[in-house]
One Martini backbone bead per residue (centre of mass of N, CA, C, O) as a GRO file, in nm:
protein
   58
    1MET     BB    1 -13.280   6.232   0.881
    2THR     BB    2 -13.061   5.995   0.939
    3THR     BB    3 -12.947   5.687   0.867
    4MET     BB    4 -12.866   5.610   1.159
    5THR     BB    5 -13.130   5.665   1.298
    6ILE     BB    6 -13.307   5.467   1.130
    7ILE     BB    7 -13.138   5.211   1.213
    8LYS     BB    8 -13.191   5.247   1.523
    9ALA     BB    9 -13.517   5.257   1.511
   10LEU     BB   10 -13.617   4.999   1.364
   11PRO     BB   11 -13.615   4.788   1.602
   12LEU     BB   12 -13.808   4.945   1.788
   13VAL     BB   13 -14.047   4.939   1.592
   14LEU     BB   14 -14.070   4.630   1.569
   15LEU     BB   15 -14.110   4.564   1.872
   16ILE     BB   16 -14.366   4.732   1.911
   17SER     BB   17 -14.540   4.593   1.677
   18LEU     BB   18 -14.487   4.285   1.814
   19THR     BB   19 -14.616   4.266   2.112
   20GLY     BB   20 -14.928   4.176   2.022
   21CYS     BB   21 -14.823   3.906   1.920
   22GLN     BB   22 -14.930   3.567   1.858
   23LEU     BB   23 -14.804   3.243   1.840
   24THR     BB   24 -14.963   2.941   1.716
   25GLY     BB   25 -15.010   2.631   1.677
   26PRO     BB   26 -15.128   2.356   1.586
   27SER     BB   27 -15.447   2.183   1.631
   28VAL     BB   28 -15.576   1.874   1.784
   29HIS     BB   29 -15.906   1.704   1.790
   30VAL     BB   30 -15.985   1.398   1.955
   31SER     BB   31 -16.202   1.154   1.964
   32GLY     BB   32 -16.322   0.888   2.101
   33PRO     BB   33 -16.436   0.596   2.092
   34LYS     BB   34 -16.729   0.414   2.032
   35ILE     BB   35 -16.885   0.217   2.290
   36THR     BB   36 -17.093  -0.085   2.262
   37VAL     BB   37 -17.277  -0.264   2.493
   38ASP     BB   38 -17.453  -0.581   2.447
   39ASP     BB   39 -17.700  -0.735   2.628
   40ASN     BB   40 -17.848  -1.029   2.508
   41SER     BB   41 -18.113  -1.167   2.673
   42ASN     BB   42 -18.303  -1.264   2.416
   43ASN     BB   43 -18.139  -1.505   2.363
   44SER     BB   44 -18.185  -1.839   2.253
   45SER     BB   45 -17.903  -1.907   2.317
   46LYS     BB   46 -17.684  -2.110   2.505
   47HIS     BB   47 -17.453  -2.031   2.741
   48CYS     BB   48 -17.134  -2.200   2.820
   49PRO     BB   49 -16.914  -2.220   3.029
   50PRO     BB   50 -16.609  -2.313   3.085
   51GLY     BB   51 -16.641  -2.652   3.220
   52GLN     BB   52 -16.971  -2.703   3.253
   53ALA     BB   53 -17.041  -2.923   3.051
   54LYS     BB   54 -16.874  -3.155   3.186
   55LYS     BB   55 -17.057  -3.133   3.458
   56GLY     BB   56 -17.374  -3.074   3.376
   57ASN     BB   57 -17.475  -2.755   3.392
   58CYS     BB   58 -17.617  -2.724   3.075
   0.00000   0.00000   0.00000
């Protein structure tokens, strides 16, 4: 084979060898924050909504 034939065939060989390759970037998986709402009905302190104490409702 001559040098020109090798130089012409080299890009073809590279393209054929790279056709099955797939490049993917890095990925990040983030889970959301855990939120717990606790309605403490057994609380001994009494909560009075704003404005109700002045009306005498508490």
